[in-house]
C-alpha positions, 0 to 999 in steps of 0.5 A: 500500500502506498503512502504520500508525504506532503511538502509545503510552502513552495511559495513565490515571494513577490520582491519589489524593492530589492535591487531597485537602485541597480535597476535605475542605473541600467535604465537608458531608454526612458526616464526610470520614474516612468517605468517604475510607476507603471510597474507599481501600477501593475504590482497593485493589480497583481496583489489584488489577484488581477493577473491578466491586467497585471501582466498587461501592465508589466508588458507595457513597462517592458515595451518601454524598457525590454531588459528591465530586471524588475519588469522581467522578474514580475512577469516571471512571477505571473508565469509561475502562478499560471503554471507556465514555468518554462517561461518563468525560468526564461524570464527570471534568468533574463532578470538575473542577467540584468541584476545578478545581485537580487537574492529574490530573483534567484530564489524564485528561479529556484522555485520555477526550476523545481517545477520543471524538474531541473533540480541541480539548477534549482539547488544552485539558484537557492545557493546563490540567493543564500550567498547574496542574503545569508539569513534568507530562511525561505531560501534554505527551506526551498533548498531543502525541498530541492534536496529532498526531491534529489534524494539528498536527505541528509543535506536537506536536514542540514538546510532545514536546521539552518532555516530554523536557526534563522527563523525558529517559528518557520512552521513549514520548515519544521514540517519539511524537516519531518519529511526528510527525517522520515525518509532517513528512517529517523521516525521518532525525530520526524514525529517531533518535527511534525509536532513542532510544526503543529505547536506553531500552527495547529491548523496545518492540515498537511503536518497532521497528514504527514504525522499520520503517515509517520505514526503508521510507519511506527505501527501506531495505527490508532494514533495515525488514524487520529492524525488523519482525522484531524487533517480532514477536520481542517481540510475535508477535501484532502484526497490524500488524507482520506486515502491514507486514513483508509490505508491505516484503517486497513492495517487495523482490519476495519475494512468497512471504514477503510472502504468508506475512506477510500471512496471519499478520496475517489469522490474528490479525485476519481483518477487516484489510481492508488486509491482504486487499488487499495479500495479493491484490496479492501473490497476483496478482503470483505469478499466483495469480489465483483466490486473488487474486480471492477476496482482493479480494472479501474486501477489498470485503466489509470496505471497500466503498469501496476503489476499487482493490480494485474495479478489480483485481477488475474486471481479473480478471473482464475477463481471464477473459472475465466482461465483465458482472461486469467492467463492474459492478466498473469502474462502481463504481470510477467512482462511488467516484473520480468520482461526487461530488455532481454525478452525476445531479443534476438541476440545478446548484443541487441538486448545489451543495447537496451535499458540497463536494469539495476539489481537492488543492493543486497540482492540475495542469491544462492549458488544453485540459483546461479548454476541453474540459470547458467545451465539453462542458458547453455541448454537453450544455446545447444537446442538452438532456442537462443542465439550463441551470443548468449554464451556471454551471458552464461559466462557472466553467471559462471564468473559470479558463481565461481567467485561465490563458491570460492568465498562461501563454498559450493552450496551457499546462500549470500548476497551479490556484491555491487560489482557482481550485481553490476555484471548481472544487472541487465539480465538477472531475473529477466525472461530470456526465452519463453516457450509457448506451451500450447494446447494439445489437440486430442487432450492432455490427460490419458483417457484410458485411465479408470477415473472412477476407480481413482476417485473411489481410491481417494475417498476410501483412503483413510487420509484421502490420498491416491496415486496413479501412473501414466497421467499425461499423454506422451505428447502432453508430457513432452510438451510440458517438459519442454516448456519447463526446460526452455522457459527462463521463468525460475526466479524464486529459490529456496536455499540450495534445494530448488528453484521454482516458478508460479502462475504469476512468474510465468508458469502460465501457459495454455497447456496448463489451463487445458490440463486444469479443465480436463482434471475437473472434467475427469474427476468430478467427485474429487474436484467438484466445484473447486476452481483452480487455485494456484500452480507451480513447478519446482526444479530440484538440485540433483542431490537435495532434501527437496521441500520441507514439511508443509501444507497447502492453502487449498482443498485438494493438491494435485502433484505430478512428476515430469523428469525422465524415469532413468534420471532417478538414482533411488527407484523406491525414493525421490518422491513424496512423503505424506503425513496422516496428520492435518495442520491444526485449525488454529495455526497461522497457515502463512507463518507455518508455510512461509517460515517453514525453513526457519529453525523455530518453525521447523522445530515446531512442525517436527515436534507436531509430526513426531510419531505420525503415520506416513505414506511414502510415494516413490518417484515415477515419471508421469506419476500423479498424486491427489491428496487433501491439501491440509495434510502435511507433506514433504519431498523424499530425499532427492538423488538424481543423475547430474545434468540440467535435464536430469533435475527432478521437476514436479508440478503442483496444481491446487484446487479450491481454498482451505476456507471452502472445505475443511476435510469434509470438502473432499469426502464423497458427496 
């Protein structure tokens, strides 16, 4: 959820008298008194807010003296006030050329330069104003704004401190000091700064709003709600405050109030994309699915590049069986998050010429993740799926992998150094090649299977587990295996155990949706009205513990294996172990799934499962398993032949949701 910080007081000061003596000395065309009298007339109109009349008067003065600094400056002020800041910059620069010693001219130039996003020049203009007038508190204040917008927060703090030394009651500077401190993560100091602003001006709505944002960052959600409400009491049409009030209310799970606040923001600003997005989330979490979908669609209309909106809309389509639309939405998520310059580039060089993508500092990585990507690139080159020039990309991976192995060992997790990130930055976590994965004419599932008997076995099992072999047709098995081997979509990993891809990371092709449709058709009693929930693929290290004990957030888990049979070195192992034990209802599923590799959670799960009955299903190519998703299960020890093509790949499809069923949901109707 996004928040916003208000920066205030970017105010133009009308400076009439500074430097007037110098200007008189430069007047040569007419008597200075005549020009100055006209400017005084225009300034009176200007102060009354009669901008067109004031502009006409200033231009009349300039017709007599075209290079008159004060006339140019005042005309520039009007240009700024009507948002013609390019013109304002030009006029201020001409005024400064005529009178370089006027601090107000440089100050107003800095303001206009901020508006046209020329921040370096704005900073220089404010610094010139300060050099001419060392006690110019307002110039220090607006210098702070330019520095904040450049990301120079420490320097901005210094500028605001200097402004407040000169002018302690400068309440806007206290507010903006708070903004800079907030950006630096100095949240308690930021709260103090906002409170100082409010002590000086209790009716400062923006400071209440900024205080609310900071209190939320401190997880003081009730206090943040109170601050936003104060801002709105002073400024009822403050769309950003309505929005951030809604976000804080969502944090408190007060979803109906959050919905109302976000709708208030949208009444004021109907094109507020972030408000539409968070409204959609609030509606979704209240199970108002149709309204949520409409809000996500509106978000996308306003911000087509917001991947999370496409992802949520894709989930809505998936949950309602609209699989073609779901696929299109998830394709867009992949393009936005992982498309980059490499997708569909015909050669490495061609991709290299496109925009450079930087990796975030401290990007985590594992040796297996690097090795898998390097091996996949070389596999694609050997199969003529990508140009041989991509060997240079593979060589980058090999070099970084070698450095990490030398420093940390062959099975290591670490973070990329800045130099390693620089070398991988254009293509790390980018799609290099995406296979098609089309629908299979004639079907995906082997229709010679006895589906009724398989369902009978599932319902007669004491723990709702059944297996069967030869699940897919040979054509479908080959096509899915090729899709997984040839698509560079394995962006996530768990230690040195495996890499993976999910529905919104690119594991999202027509063949998979065809399979989901056919599974529901072939197993009506088991899958019933359950919709496709999720799907993913894991590619394990050749020697690995695989996936630790966990449960799935679904009603039914459908799992199958696609690596060739002869790759498995332990014919009675390498598969799956299912525990005859459900996850307790009072356990937080997200915690026990997301944190299952942390020592504390792993120990708790191990103690819970100690002594539980298990069912071990050995690995077989094209073997499928169906079981209740709330049963704990884990990989059997993986021991496969060396080589990229021999890595164990398993595919999982989830149907239904845990909340829909419980164990009774998969009992025979």
